[in-house]
C-alpha positions as CSV (number, residue, x, y, z in Angstrom):
1,M,6.6,-7.8,8.3
2,Y,8.8,-5.3,6.5
3,V,7.7,-3.2,3.6
4,C,9.9,-0.8,1.7
5,G,8.6,2.8,2.1
6,V,8.7,5.8,-0.1
7,T,11.7,8.0,-1.1
8,A,10.4,11.2,0.3
9,Y,11.1,13.9,-2.3
10,D,7.6,14.7,-3.7
11,L,3.9,14.1,-3.1
12,S,3.0,10.4,-3.3
13,H,1.2,9.1,-6.4
14,I,-1.4,6.4,-6.8
15,G,1.2,3.8,-7.4
16,H,2.2,4.3,-3.8
17,A,-1.5,4.0,-2.8
18,R,-1.6,0.6,-4.6
19,A,1.4,-0.7,-2.6
20,Y,0.5,0.5,0.8
21,I,-3.2,-0.4,0.5
22,A,-2.2,-3.9,-0.5
23,F,0.0,-4.4,2.5
24,D,-2.4,-2.6,4.8
25,V,-5.0,-5.3,3.9
26,L,-2.5,-8.0,4.7
27,Y,-1.6,-6.3,8.1
28,R,-5.3,-5.9,9.0
29,Y,-6.1,-9.5,8.0
30,L,-3.3,-11.1,10.0
31,K,-4.3,-9.0,13.1
32,H,-8.0,-10.1,12.5
33,L,-6.8,-13.7,12.6
34,G,-5.2,-13.1,16.0
35,Y,-1.5,-12.8,15.0
36,A,0.7,-10.3,16.9
37,V,2.1,-8.4,13.9
38,T,5.1,-6.1,14.0
39,Y,4.9,-4.1,10.8
40,V,7.9,-2.0,9.8
41,R,7.6,0.5,6.9
42,N,10.6,2.7,6.4
43,F,11.2,6.2,4.9
44,T,14.2,6.7,2.6
45,D,15.1,10.2,3.7
46,V,18.7,10.4,2.4
47,D,19.1,9.6,-1.3
48,D,20.4,11.0,-4.6
49,K,16.9,11.9,-5.7
50,I,16.3,13.8,-2.5
51,I,19.6,15.7,-2.7
52,T,18.9,16.7,-6.4
53,R,15.3,17.9,-5.6
54,A,16.5,19.8,-2.5
55,K,19.1,21.7,-4.6
56,L,16.4,22.5,-7.2
57,L,14.0,23.9,-4.6
58,G,16.7,25.5,-2.4
59,E,15.9,23.4,0.7
60,E,18.0,21.4,3.0
61,P,17.7,17.7,2.1
62,L,16.5,16.5,5.5
63,D,13.9,19.3,5.7
64,L,12.6,18.3,2.2
65,S,12.3,14.6,3.1
66,K,10.7,15.5,6.5
67,R,8.1,17.7,4.7
68,F,7.2,15.0,2.1
69,S,7.2,12.2,4.7
70,D,4.6,14.2,6.6
71,E,2.6,14.7,3.5
72,F,2.8,10.9,2.7
73,L,1.4,10.1,6.2
74,S,-1.5,12.5,5.6
75,D,-2.3,10.8,2.3
76,M,-2.2,7.3,4.0
77,S,-4.5,8.5,6.7
78,D,-7.0,9.7,4.1
79,L,-6.9,6.3,2.5
80,N,-7.6,4.6,5.8
81,V,-4.2,2.9,5.9
82,L,-3.2,1.9,9.4
83,V,0.0,3.3,11.0
84,P,2.7,0.6,11.0
85,T,4.3,-0.5,14.3
86,E,7.5,1.3,13.3
87,Q,8.4,3.8,10.7
88,P,12.2,4.2,10.9
89,R,14.4,6.4,8.8
90,I,18.2,5.7,8.1
91,I,21.0,3.6,9.6
92,E,23.9,1.4,8.1
93,N,25.6,-2.0,7.9
94,G,27.7,-4.0,5.4
95,C,30.8,-5.8,4.2
96,A,32.8,-5.6,0.9
97,Y,35.6,-3.4,-0.6
98,A,36.4,0.3,-0.5
99,A,37.2,2.5,-3.6
100,D,37.8,6.2,-3.4
101,G,35.7,6.7,-0.3
102,D,32.8,4.5,-1.6
103,V,32.2,1.0,-0.3
104,Y,30.8,-1.7,-2.6
105,F,29.3,-5.1,-2.1
106,S,31.1,-7.7,-4.2
107,V,28.5,-9.9,-5.9
108,D,31.2,-12.4,-6.9
109,Q,31.7,-13.2,-3.2
110,F,28.0,-14.2,-2.8
111,P,27.2,-17.4,-4.8
112,D,23.5,-17.1,-4.3
113,Y,23.3,-13.6,-5.9
114,G,20.3,-13.6,-8.3
115,R,18.4,-16.3,-6.4
116,L,15.4,-14.0,-5.6
117,S,14.9,-12.3,-9.0
118,G,16.1,-15.2,-11.2
119,R,18.4,-12.9,-13.1
120,K,21.9,-13.8,-14.3
121,Q,24.7,-11.4,-13.8
122,E,25.5,-11.0,-17.5
123,G,22.0,-9.7,-18.1
124,N,22.4,-6.9,-15.6
125,R,23.7,-3.4,-16.1
126,A,25.3,-0.9,-13.7
127,G,22.9,1.7,-12.3
128,A,19.8,-0.4,-12.9
129,G,18.2,1.0,-9.7
130,G,18.1,4.5,-11.2
131,R,19.4,6.1,-8.0
132,S,22.7,7.4,-9.2
133,Q,23.3,9.8,-12.1
134,E,27.0,9.1,-12.6
135,D,29.1,6.3,-14.2
136,L,30.8,4.4,-11.3
137,T,31.9,1.3,-13.3
138,A,35.6,2.4,-13.2
139,R,35.5,2.1,-9.4
140,K,34.0,-1.4,-9.4
141,I,35.6,-4.8,-9.6
142,N,32.4,-6.1,-11.2
143,Q,29.9,-3.8,-12.9
144,N,27.1,-5.5,-10.9
145,D,28.7,-4.6,-7.5
146,F,26.5,-2.1,-5.7
147,A,27.1,0.7,-3.2
148,L,26.9,0.1,0.6
149,W,28.4,3.5,1.4
150,K,28.7,6.6,-0.9
151,A,31.4,9.2,-0.5
152,A,29.9,12.7,-0.1
153,K,30.4,15.3,-2.7
154,P,31.1,18.9,-1.6
155,G,28.1,20.4,0.1
156,E,26.1,17.1,0.4
157,I,24.7,15.8,3.6
158,S,27.1,13.3,5.2
159,W,28.2,11.4,8.2
160,E,31.7,10.4,9.3
161,S,32.8,6.8,8.6
162,P,36.0,4.8,8.5
163,W,36.1,5.5,4.7
164,G,35.6,9.3,5.1
165,P,32.4,11.4,5.1
166,G,29.4,9.9,3.2
167,R,26.1,8.3,3.5
168,P,24.5,4.8,3.3
169,G,23.6,3.3,-0.1
170,W,19.9,2.7,-0.9
171,H,19.9,-1.0,-0.3
172,I,21.7,-1.0,3.0
173,E,19.1,1.2,4.6
174,C,16.4,-1.5,4.4
175,S,18.7,-4.2,5.6
176,A,19.7,-2.1,8.6
177,M,16.2,-1.0,9.5
178,S,14.6,-4.5,9.1
179,E,17.3,-6.0,11.3
180,R,17.0,-3.2,13.9
181,Y,13.3,-3.8,14.4
182,L,12.7,-7.4,13.3
183,T,16.2,-9.1,13.5
184,S,17.8,-10.7,10.5
185,S,15.1,-13.5,10.4
186,F,11.5,-12.4,9.9
187,D,8.3,-13.6,8.2
188,I,7.2,-11.3,5.4
189,H,9.1,-8.7,3.2
190,G,7.0,-6.7,0.8
191,G,7.2,-4.0,-1.9
192,G,6.5,-3.3,-5.5
193,M,7.5,-5.6,-8.3
194,D,9.9,-3.0,-9.5
195,L,11.9,-3.5,-6.3
196,I,12.6,-7.3,-6.9
197,F,15.7,-6.2,-8.9
198,P,18.0,-4.6,-8.0
199,H,16.7,-3.5,-4.6
200,H,15.5,-6.7,-3.0
201,E,18.1,-8.8,-4.6
202,N,20.8,-6.6,-3.3
203,E,19.2,-6.3,0.1
204,L,19.0,-10.1,0.5
205,A,22.6,-10.6,-0.6
206,Q,24.1,-8.1,1.8
207,S,21.9,-9.2,4.7
208,C,22.8,-12.9,4.2
209,A,26.5,-12.1,3.7
210,A,26.5,-10.1,7.0
211,R,24.4,-12.7,8.9
212,P,24.9,-16.0,7.2
213,D,23.8,-18.1,10.1
214,T,20.6,-16.2,11.0
215,C,19.4,-14.4,7.9
216,K,16.1,-15.8,6.8
217,I,13.1,-14.0,5.1
218,R,10.3,-16.6,4.9
219,Y,8.0,-14.9,2.3
220,W,8.5,-12.2,-0.3
221,M,5.4,-10.5,-1.5
222,H,5.3,-8.0,-4.4
223,N,2.4,-5.9,-5.6
224,G,1.7,-5.1,-9.3
225,F,2.0,-1.7,-10.9
226,V,-0.6,0.9,-11.7
227,N,-0.6,1.4,-15.5
228,I,-1.4,4.3,-17.7
229,D,-2.0,3.3,-21.3
230,N,-0.4,-0.1,-20.6
231,E,2.8,1.6,-19.3
232,K,3.9,1.5,-15.7
233,M,3.1,4.8,-13.9
234,S,6.0,6.4,-12.2
235,K,7.5,9.8,-11.3
236,S,10.6,9.1,-13.4
237,L,8.4,8.6,-16.5
238,G,6.3,11.7,-15.7
239,N,3.0,9.9,-16.3
240,F,1.8,9.9,-12.7
241,F,-1.1,11.3,-10.7
242,T,-0.8,12.2,-7.1
243,I,-3.1,10.7,-4.5
244,R,-4.4,14.2,-3.9
245,E,-5.2,14.9,-7.5
246,V,-7.5,11.9,-7.4
247,T,-9.1,12.4,-4.0
248,R,-9.9,16.0,-4.9
249,L,-12.6,14.4,-7.1
250,Y,-13.2,11.0,-5.6
251,H,-13.7,9.9,-2.1
252,P,-10.6,8.2,-0.7
253,L,-12.5,5.0,0.0
254,A,-13.5,4.9,-3.7
255,L,-9.8,5.0,-4.6
256,R,-9.0,2.3,-2.0
257,Y,-11.8,0.1,-3.4
258,F,-10.5,0.6,-7.0
259,M,-7.0,-0.4,-5.9
260,M,-8.4,-3.6,-4.3
261,S,-10.6,-4.5,-7.3
262,T,-7.6,-6.2,-9.0
263,H,-5.5,-9.0,-7.5
264,Y,-2.5,-7.4,-5.6
265,R,0.1,-9.1,-7.9
266,S,-1.7,-8.0,-11.1
267,A,-1.3,-4.6,-12.8
268,V,-4.2,-2.1,-12.3
269,N,-5.2,-0.2,-15.4
270,Y,-6.2,3.3,-14.2
271,S,-9.3,4.7,-15.8
272,Y,-12.2,7.0,-15.2
273,D,-14.8,4.3,-15.9
274,Q,-13.3,2.0,-13.2
275,L,-13.1,4.8,-10.7
276,E,-16.8,5.5,-11.3
277,I,-17.7,1.9,-10.8
278,A,-15.6,1.7,-7.6
279,S,-17.3,4.9,-6.3
280,G,-20.7,3.5,-7.0
281,S,-19.9,0.2,-5.3
282,V,-18.7,1.8,-2.0
283,F,-21.7,4.2,-2.1
284,Y,-24.0,1.2,-2.4
285,L,-22.3,-0.7,0.4
286,Y,-22.8,2.3,2.8
287,Q,-26.3,2.9,1.6
288,T,-27.2,-0.7,2.4
289,L,-25.5,-0.5,5.8
290,R,-27.4,2.7,6.6
291,D,-30.7,1.1,5.5
292,C,-30.0,-1.9,7.7
293,E,-29.2,0.3,10.6
294,E,-32.4,2.3,10.2
295,A,-34.6,-0.9,9.7
296,L,-33.1,-2.5,12.9
297,L,-33.3,0.7,15.0
298,P,-36.9,0.1,16.3
299,F,-36.1,-3.4,17.3
300,R,-32.8,-2.5,19.0
301,E,-34.5,0.2,21.2
302,Q,-35.3,-0.9,24.8
303,K,-39.0,-1.9,25.0
304,P,-41.0,-2.7,28.1
305,E,-41.2,-6.4,29.1
306,G,-44.1,-8.1,27.3
307,S,-44.1,-5.5,24.5
308,E,-45.5,-7.0,21.2
309,T,-42.7,-5.5,19.2
310,K,-39.8,-6.6,21.3
311,G,-37.7,-9.0,19.2
312,K,-40.2,-9.0,16.4
313,N,-38.8,-10.3,13.1
314,L,-35.3,-10.6,14.5
315,R,-35.1,-14.3,14.4
316,I,-32.6,-15.4,11.7
317,T,-34.4,-17.3,9.0
318,P,-32.7,-20.4,7.5
319,E,-32.3,-18.5,4.3
320,A,-30.6,-15.6,6.1
321,Q,-28.4,-17.9,8.2
322,E,-27.3,-19.7,5.0
323,C,-26.4,-16.4,3.4
324,I,-24.4,-15.3,6.4
325,N,-22.5,-18.5,6.6
326,K,-21.7,-18.4,2.9
327,L,-20.6,-14.8,3.2
328,K,-18.1,-15.6,6.0
329,D,-16.9,-18.8,4.3
330,D,-16.3,-16.9,1.0
331,F,-14.4,-14.2,2.9
332,Y,-12.0,-16.6,4.6
333,A,-11.6,-18.8,1.5
334,Q,-10.7,-16.0,-0.8
335,M,-8.4,-14.3,1.6
336,A,-6.6,-17.7,2.1
337,D,-6.3,-18.0,-1.6
338,D,-3.5,-15.4,-2.0
339,F,-5.8,-12.6,-0.8
340,T,-8.1,-12.7,-3.8
341,R,-10.1,-9.8,-2.5
342,S,-11.2,-8.6,-5.9
343,R,-13.7,-11.5,-6.2
344,L,-14.7,-11.0,-2.6
345,L,-15.7,-7.4,-3.2
346,A,-17.9,-8.1,-6.2
347,C,-19.4,-11.1,-4.3
348,L,-20.2,-8.9,-1.3
349,V,-22.0,-6.3,-3.3
350,N,-24.0,-8.9,-5.2
351,K,-25.1,-10.7,-2.0
352,L,-26.3,-7.4,-0.5
353,K,-28.3,-6.7,-3.7
354,K,-30.0,-10.1,-3.4
355,A,-30.8,-9.5,0.3
356,R,-32.5,-6.2,-0.5
357,Q,-34.8,-7.9,-3.1
358,H,-36.5,-10.1,-0.5
359,Q,-39.7,-9.1,1.3
360,Q,-39.5,-6.8,4.4
361,S,-39.6,-9.5,7.0
362,L,-36.7,-11.4,5.4
363,F,-34.8,-8.1,4.9
364,L,-35.0,-7.4,8.6
365,S,-33.7,-10.9,9.2
366,L,-30.9,-10.4,6.7
367,A,-30.1,-7.0,8.3
368,E,-28.4,-9.0,11.0
369,M,-25.7,-9.6,8.5
370,E,-24.7,-6.0,9.2
371,K,-22.0,-7.0,11.8
372,E,-20.5,-9.6,9.4
373,V,-20.4,-7.0,6.6
374,K,-18.8,-4.5,8.9
375,M,-16.2,-7.1,9.9
376,I,-15.3,-7.7,6.3
377,L,-15.2,-4.1,5.4
378,D,-13.1,-3.2,8.5
379,T,-10.6,-6.0,7.7
380,L,-10.3,-4.6,4.1
381,G,-9.9,-1.0,5.4
382,L,-13.2,0.2,4.0
383,M,-15.0,1.1,7.2
384,S,-14.9,4.8,7.9
385,S,-14.9,6.4,11.4
386,S,-17.7,8.6,10.2
387,S,-21.4,7.5,10.3
388,Y,-23.0,5.8,7.3
389,S,-25.0,9.0,6.6
390,E,-21.9,11.2,6.8
391,V,-20.0,9.0,4.3
392,L,-22.9,9.0,1.9
393,E,-23.0,12.8,2.0
394,Q,-19.2,12.9,1.4
395,F,-19.7,10.8,-1.7
396,K,-22.5,13.0,-2.9
397,A,-20.2,16.1,-2.5
398,K,-17.5,14.5,-4.5
399,T,-20.0,13.6,-7.2
400,L,-21.1,17.3,-7.3
401,T,-17.5,18.4,-7.5
402,R,-16.9,16.1,-10.5
403,A,-20.1,17.4,-12.2
404,N,-19.1,21.0,-11.7
405,C,-15.6,20.3,-13.0
406,W,-17.0,18.7,-16.1
407,R,-19.4,21.5,-16.7
408,K,-16.8,24.2,-16.2
409,W,-13.8,22.7,-18.1
410,G,-15.2,19.9,-20.2
411,F,-13.9,16.5,-20.7
412,S,-10.4,17.5,-21.9
413,C,-9.4,19.2,-18.6
414,F,-11.3,16.6,-16.6
415,Y,-9.3,14.0,-18.4
416,L,-6.0,15.4,-17.3
417,V,-6.7,14.4,-13.8
418,L,-8.8,11.3,-14.2
419,V,-7.3,9.8,-17.4
């Protein structure tokens, strides 16, 4: 499985959280089913955006990208995103024509160009990827041709090549790294919907042109955007919030739950109200798990043989067994239905609420559901390494932080971070 990673030139925003939480759930679920998964997620650490930002900050480009790559990994750890099998940085590959030190892929030489995105060439425009800030159409045979290798400008980071000093183009990086770790034929390629064109279209074209007999990607999966006021959130539009701005006020598991509360291919509308609901839902899940743990504790302690309390009330009632079976069946059915985990989360909370409404003896019986609930939460990446009580205290601390923020600055300042 290959997923396009971040271009490391700034702190990651919650749109990145959406993407990597979505594919983390896929990774966890495939492992849960027993598959041996090789998960590759790259870093783009040489790019026009990185070079521009490095000049602005007076840093070396590779130092800048290394710093923000490390910050990204820290954010992913906070969001309980598993570390992929491999996290490569840059290499190169390709075939096309040279022009003034650049090398371009000729889309006219690849009849299947446009197959992935469904776009026709006449509807495209040069520079659609937004990576380059200069007009290169004069160097191209076809305005839709894209760079495999970029000639270096004075003072830019570069490597020697047969065409002179330069660096790989954006699209070639992913082709090279996926082939290095997964070969030219692998199962799943993922990324945001904004990458379908031009990035994934170009990546597929150059990979298949270079390896026509072996290139095969079986499934393409794309996650939806995070929207602010019905407009895609992104750094380039300036309407973004970093992961850290949100987790300063909300527990990272609340943000993770919020991102999973909408189907991975649908847009998420970022709002304060929905974050509050997500926070309350995760708090309730952990509160129920803690109550189950405390209720079961006396019955899990070692008792002398013949003790009256040993095993008391721990037989699973028919009602509880039916509830457990339904919970497991729903989990697998909804994950098999294109990972429809949003319905699953709501269903899980509702089932636990119903369980708590029964009399004490039945609640103790239903408390045996704890291991099934933990299995589901772990597969969804919602199980913390901290104890239930510690997580609940962390949630309470974030609630207090929000209350103090509200009291000190009022809604207008609060709104700047939360929307």
